Each structure stands twice: as structure tokens, then as C-alpha cells.
Backbone as a ProteinNet text record, in pm:
[ID]
protein_1_A
[PRIMARY]
XXXXXXXXXXXXXXXXXXXXXXXXXXXXXXXXXXXXXXXXXXXXXXXXXXXXXXXXXXXXXXXXXXXXXXXXXXXXXXXXXXXXXXXXXXXXXXXXXXXXXXXXXXXXXXXXXXXXXXXXXXXXXX
[TERTIARY]
9328.6	9395.1	9305.7	9174	9082.5	9100.2	9129.4	9146.6	9272.3	9378.4	9500	9472.5	9400.2	9362.4	9283.2	9188.4	9111.4	9199.8	9298	9392	9474.8	9514.8	9589	9501.8	9378.2	9285.3	9271.6	9250.7	9234.3	9358.6	9475.6	9600.1	9611.6	9580	9590.1	9489.1	9366.6	9262.8	9280.4	9362.7	9392.9	9495.6	9564.4	9662.8	9586.6	9621.1	9553.3	9554.3	9439.3	9418.1	9412	9427.1	9413.3	9264.7	9224.1	9084.7	9078.4	8974.6	8960.2	8910.4	8944.5	8897.6	8926.1	8911	8932.1	9078.8	9102.7	9237.5	9268.5	9395.1	9437.7	9511	9591.8	9679.6	9621.8	9490.5	9427.4	9410.8	9442.5	9427.9	9282.9	9264.3	9129.9	9075.2	9163.1	9118.4	9235.5	9206.3	9310.1	9293.3	9401.2	9402	9472.5	9411.9	9450.7	9477.9	9570.4	9593.8	9600.5	9516.4	9516.2	9512.7	9427.2	9410	9522.2	9613.1	9724.8	9710.2	9719.7	9715	9842.7	9829.1	9946.3	9958.3	9852	9856.5	9747.2	9775.1	9675.9	9687.9	9577.9	9574.6	9580.1	9680.7	9697.1	9604.9	9610.3	9527.2	9517.6	9482.6	9461.1	9589.3	9703.9	9829.1	9938.2	9906.2	10006.2	9944.4	10027.3	9987.5	10104.3	10071.5	10172	10163.6	10278.4	10285.2	10370.7	10322.1	10398.5	10466.3	10594.8	10667	10738.2	10750.2	10831.2	10974.7	11040.9	11179.3	11272.9	11261.2	11350.4	11332.5	11210.4	11187.6	11238.9	11219.7	11272.9	11425.2	11490.4	11636.3	11678.5	11606.2	11637.5	11624.4	11523.5	11494.3	11550.6	11629.8	11674.4	11731.7	11823.4	11886.1	11781.8	11693	11587.8	11493.1	11451.8	11358.6	11422.7	11548.2	11616.5	11641.1	11656	11681.8	11554.1	11439.9	11312.9	11253.7	11233.2	11180.3	11035.8	10964.7	10826	10820.7	10932.4	10933.8	10994.2	10924.9	10978.8	10993.5	11117.9	11145.1	11185.6	11131	11169.3	11282.9	11379.9	11502.5	11480.7	11403.1	11392.1	11252.6	11176.4	11037.5	11017.8	10911.8	10873.3	10773	10741.9	10649.6	10726.6	10674.3	10721.9	10600.3	10622.9	10517	10552.6	10454.7	10476.1	10380.3	10435.2	10355	10320.9	10194.7	10154.2	10082.9	10106.3	10043.7	10004.6	10057.4	10032	9990.6	9931.2	9890.8	10012.2	10127.1	10248.9	10286.4	10259.2	10285.3	10195.5	10069.4	9974.6	10020.7	10067.4	10115.8	10237.4	10328.6	10447.4	10408.8	10311.3	10261.6	10203.4	10128.5	10073.1	10181.7	10290	10400.7	10469.1	10488.9	10546.8	10458.1	10327	10235.6	10229.7	10240.2	10241	10359.9	10474.9	10593.4	10575.6	10520	10499.8	10389.7	10286.6	10171.4	10212.5	10307.2	10352.8	10407.3	10455.6	10512.3	10406	10285.6	10176.8	10069.2	10066	9961.4	9976.9	9864.9	9873.6	9922.6	9959.7	10004.9	9894.2	9933.8	9837	9734.5	9609.5	9502.4	9445	9508.1	9459.5	9375.1	9257.4	9167.2	9217.6	9238.6	9286.4	9186.4	9237.2	9151.8	9102.4	8980.5	8927.5	8984.1	8968.4	9008.2	8926.4	8984.5	8907.7	8801.5	8697.4	8589.5	8550.2	8464.1	8407.7	8511.3	8490.6	8577.9	8720.8	8738.5	8874	8951.4	8887	8951.6	8979.4	8884.8	8904	9020.4	9035.5	9147.9	9280.3	9288.3	9412.5	9440.8	9338.4	9356.3	9410.5	9366.8	9414.7	9562	9612.4	9754.3	9840.9	9786.7	9868.3	9819.9
7679.4	7789.1	7850.1	7842.1	7900.1	7835	7704.8	7638.6	7689.3	7719.1	7774.7	7916.3	7993.7	8128.9	8124.6	8032.2	8017.1	7972.8	7888.9	7846.2	7963.5	8052.5	8172.3	8258.7	8281.8	8360.1	8297.9	8166.2	8097.7	8112.2	8098.6	8112.7	8253.2	8354	8491.7	8518.1	8473.6	8499	8415.5	8311.8	8231.6	8300.2	8400.7	8475	8567.9	8562.6	8643.5	8791.2	8855.9	8998.6	9038.7	8946.2	8980.6	8985.4	9096	9114.5	9142.9	9092.9	9124.8	9267.3	9325.5	9461	9495.6	9621.4	9668.1	9672.8	9664.4	9677.3	9825.5	9859.5	9998	10016.6	9920.6	9935.5	9877.4	9865.3	9814.3	9663.5	9597.3	9453.4	9413	9283.6	9227.7	9238.3	9224.8	9215.6	9251	9320.8	9356.2	9281.6	9275.3	9213.2	9310.2	9334	9444.3	9397.1	9464.7	9448.6	9587.4	9613.3	9741.1	9860.1	9852.2	9963.1	9978.5	9882	9887.2	9774.7	9810.1	9709.6	9627	9495.2	9407.8	9308.7	9292.2	9203.6	9245.8	9224.6	9255.1	9153.4	9086.1	8993.4	9074.9	9050.1	9121.9	9062.1	8928.7	8855.4	8711.3	8619.1	8480.6	8402	8464.4	8391.9	8474.4	8596.8	8680.5	8756.3	8774.9	8851.7	8941.2	9059.4	9147.6	9135.2	9121.6	9112.1	9225.7	9290.6	9396.4	9332.4	9307.4	9233.7	9323.4	9448.2	9547.4	9540.2	9653.2	9657.7	9571.8	9572.5	9485.1	9336.9	9291.4	9150.6	9118.7	9210.4	9188.9	9178.7	9265.1	9257.8	9123.7	9079.2	8952.6	8834.1	8838.9	8727.9	8748.4	8852	8891.6	8775	8699.9	8589.8	8486.8	8450.3	8352.5	8406.4	8532	8591.1	8605.2	8650.5	8669.3	8536.7	8428.7	8297.8	8227.5	8277	8210.6	8264.1	8178.7	8226.3	8276.2	8245.8	8294.1	8440.2	8494.1	8625.1	8732.1	8844.1	8965.1	9067.3	9107.3	9202.2	9335	9442.1	9576.9	9623.7	9690.7	9722.8	9787.6	9891.8	9966	9960.9	9862.3	9855.4	9749.8	9768.6	9665	9567.3	9584.9	9499.3	9401.9	9279.4	9181.4	9130.2	9078.8	9013	8865.4	8780.3	8635.7	8573.5	8490.8	8413.8	8279.7	8237.8	8111.8	8023.4	7892	7796.8	7666.9	7643.4	7516.7	7546.4	7448.2	7461.8	7490.7	7434.6	7461.2	7608.9	7674.3	7818	7896	7854.7	7920.6	7906.8	7789.7	7768.2	7855.7	7868.3	7951.9	8099.2	8143.6	8280.7	8304.3	8207.9	8219.9	8232.9	8158.5	8167.3	8303.4	8353.7	8488	8592.2	8581.7	8680	8668.8	8548.2	8531	8603.9	8594.4	8664.7	8815.6	8863	9007.3	9059.4	8979.4	9023.2	9067.6	8998.7	9034.6	9176.8	9226.6	9360.8	9468.4	9428.2	9523.3	9526.4	9427.7	9421.9	9536.6	9585.8	9689.4	9629	9714.1	9669.3	9592.1	9509.6	9431.5	9524.9	9485.1	9562.4	9670.1	9695.7	9796.1	9725.1	9777.1	9718.5	9755.4	9655.3	9684.8	9769.1	9859.9	9941.4	9854.7	9874.5	9796.1	9847.3	9768.5	9816.9	9940	10031.4	10149.8	10112.6	10191.6	10174.1	10311	10312.1	10436.2	10539.3	10662.5	10772.9	10756.6	10691.4	10669.8	10575.4	10470.1	10377.9	10448.3	10526	10599.5	10697.3	10762.6	10855.8	10781.8	10664.5	10584.9	10543.7	10511.7	10473.1	10590.2	10711.3	10828.2	10854.6	10821.3	10841.1	10753.8	10641.3	10542.7	10532.5
7678.9	7746.1	7854.6	7835.2	7934	8070.3	8073.3	8202	8272.7	8197.9	8259.7	8308.5	8229.8	8271.1	8401.5	8410.4	8534.4	8649.8	8621.8	8726	8775.6	8684.7	8725.6	8816.3	8776.1	8859.7	8998.6	9002.9	9132	9218	9158.2	9234.3	9293.7	9215.6	9265.1	9376.7	9355.8	9456.2	9581.9	9574.9	9693.7	9783.4	9730.2	9810.1	9903.9	10031	10131.8	10093.4	10106.7	10083.1	9936.2	9840.9	9699.5	9664.7	9603.7	9562.6	9413.1	9344.4	9202.8	9185.8	9073.1	9044.4	8899.7	8869.7	8733.8	8695.7	8565.8	8511.6	8490.6	8493.9	8475.4	8342.7	8304.2	8188.3	8059.9	8052.5	7931.9	7929.4	8038.4	8046.4	8066.8	8089.8	8104.8	8245.2	8345.1	8484.2	8575.7	8684.1	8779.1	8910.7	8986.6	9118.5	9212.4	9327.9	9414.8	9557.1	9623.8	9767.6	9828	9925.1	9996.6	9900.5	9800.6	9707.4	9606.6	9599.2	9505.1	9403.6	9275.9	9170.4	9177.2	9196	9208.2	9092.7	9014.5	8898.6	8801.9	8673.2	8571.1	8458.5	8430.2	8317.3	8189.1	8107.1	7981.3	7876.3	7864.6	7770.1	7819.2	7732	7775.5	7798.9	7777.7	7800.2	7866.4	7908.7	7975.1	8092.7	8195.1	8311.7	8352.4	8401	8457.9	8609.7	8674.1	8820	8873.9	8977.4	9043.7	9164.6	9151.5	9255.4	9356.4	9332.5	9405.1	9354.7	9352.8	9304.4	9389	9522.7	9600.4	9567.1	9547.2	9514.6	9374.4	9280.2	9145.2	9151.3	9229.6	9244.2	9303.4	9406.7	9472.6	9376.1	9290.4	9199.6	9058.7	9038.6	8904.1	8823	8880.3	8804.1	8761.2	8852.8	8821	8714.5	8728.7	8632.8	8495.1	8491.5	8363.1	8291.3	8367	8306.7	8261.5	8302.5	8273.8	8143.3	8043.2	7914.8	7922.4	8029.8	8045	8085.8	8134.4	8198.9	8108.8	8102.7	8041.2	8154.3	8179.6	8288.3	8228.3	8284.7	8242.1	8332.4	8276.5	8349.8	8486.1	8495.2	8621.3	8681.4	8646.1	8690.3	8797.9	8877.1	8972.7	8910.4	8782.4	8708.9	8619.4	8608.8	8511.4	8435.9	8316.1	8240.5	8232.2	8262.4	8260.9	8161	8073.2	7978.5	8043.9	8036.7	8098.3	7997.3	8010.3	7918.8	7988	8108.6	8180	8323.7	8387.4	8527.6	8615.8	8581.8	8659.5	8653.3	8539.8	8528.6	8624.8	8632.8	8723.2	8867.9	8905.5	9042.2	9070.7	8975.5	8991.8	9006.4	8926.6	8936.7	9076	9128	9263.3	9368.6	9353.4	9449.6	9443.1	9321.7	9308.7	9375.5	9351.1	9408.5	9559.9	9612.8	9758.5	9819.5	9755.9	9806.4	9798.7	9689.2	9673	9764.5	9787.4	9867.1	10006.6	10063.7	10198.4	10202.3	10089.4	10083.4	10061.7	10023.5	9996.6	10104.9	10190.5	10293.4	10392.3	10443.9	10547.4	10679.3	10768.9	10901.4	10971.7	11066.3	11144.2	11208.2	11201.5	11261.2	11170.5	11055.4	10960.9	10855.2	10831.8	10732.8	10593.5	10506.7	10371.2	10293.1	10212.5	10125.5	10010.2	9966.1	9853.5	9721.6	9614.8	9482.4	9445.8	9371.4	9330.6	9227.8	9224.8	9127.9	9075.2	8977	8926	8886.7	8933.9	8893.1	8945.1	9060	9111.8	9020.3	8973.2	8880.2	8747	8699.1	8573.5	8584.6	8697.9	8719.5	8710.1	8768.2	8760.9	8616.4	8542.9	8402	8320.2	8350.5	8276.8	8301.2	8420.4	8449.4	8361.8	8317.6	8245.1	8107.3
[MASK]
++++++++++++++++++++++++++++++++++++++++++++++++++++++++++++++++++++++++++++++++++++++++++++++++++++++++++++++++++++++++++++++

């Protein structure tokens, strides 16, 4: 399973502007775009992805039909269970679609992931 976990990490970090950082919701590791948490590894076989509500609506039928996906009714977050390299590739494609919605405007330098007290403050909210 560790090799699939590493494949998931590689897929996420291959998406333009995705940076590793701290987790907020008690997971193992977070992934950020422009100071916004967009993915969080829950454990060695699950990841939460922040797809945005419009993207979740667009993909609703596909997500609801996929046994790997747990979708929350009114959330922009989904949880995906992964076990194979193909799952990691699919997660990377989902994140690539979502990343375009989180990137800053052209010419704007993306904000880094929060650290220290800023990260701790975000953890307290959740």
C-alpha cells in the first residue's frame, strides 16, 4: 500500500501550483494551492479532495456511481479510497481539474501553505 500512497503523493505534487504542507483535519499530510488546503491524506488508503461545489455538481453522477468515493451532500470535499496505481492517476486527474479553480490570477504569486501559528489557528476552526 505504501507504493500506492507514494503514487498518490506524486500525482498531487505533479499538479501545477500544488505544494505540500500541514494537515488541518487530523490527517497525515496536506496539499495546498495559493494558501488553500485542496487535499489531505486521511490515512494510507484514503484522501480527501476539495473539488469546489461547482465541480462536484458537474461530476455528481460519476462520483456517486464510483464505489471509491464518499461524497458529502453539501460539501466541496469528497473522500476517495485508493488501492491501485490507477486510483492514484484518477486522483491526480481530479485534482488537476480542481486546481484550475484555486490558482491565483496570472501574474499573482501563489501564497504558500500556512505554518506555525497560522496553521494551528486553522486546525482550531475544524
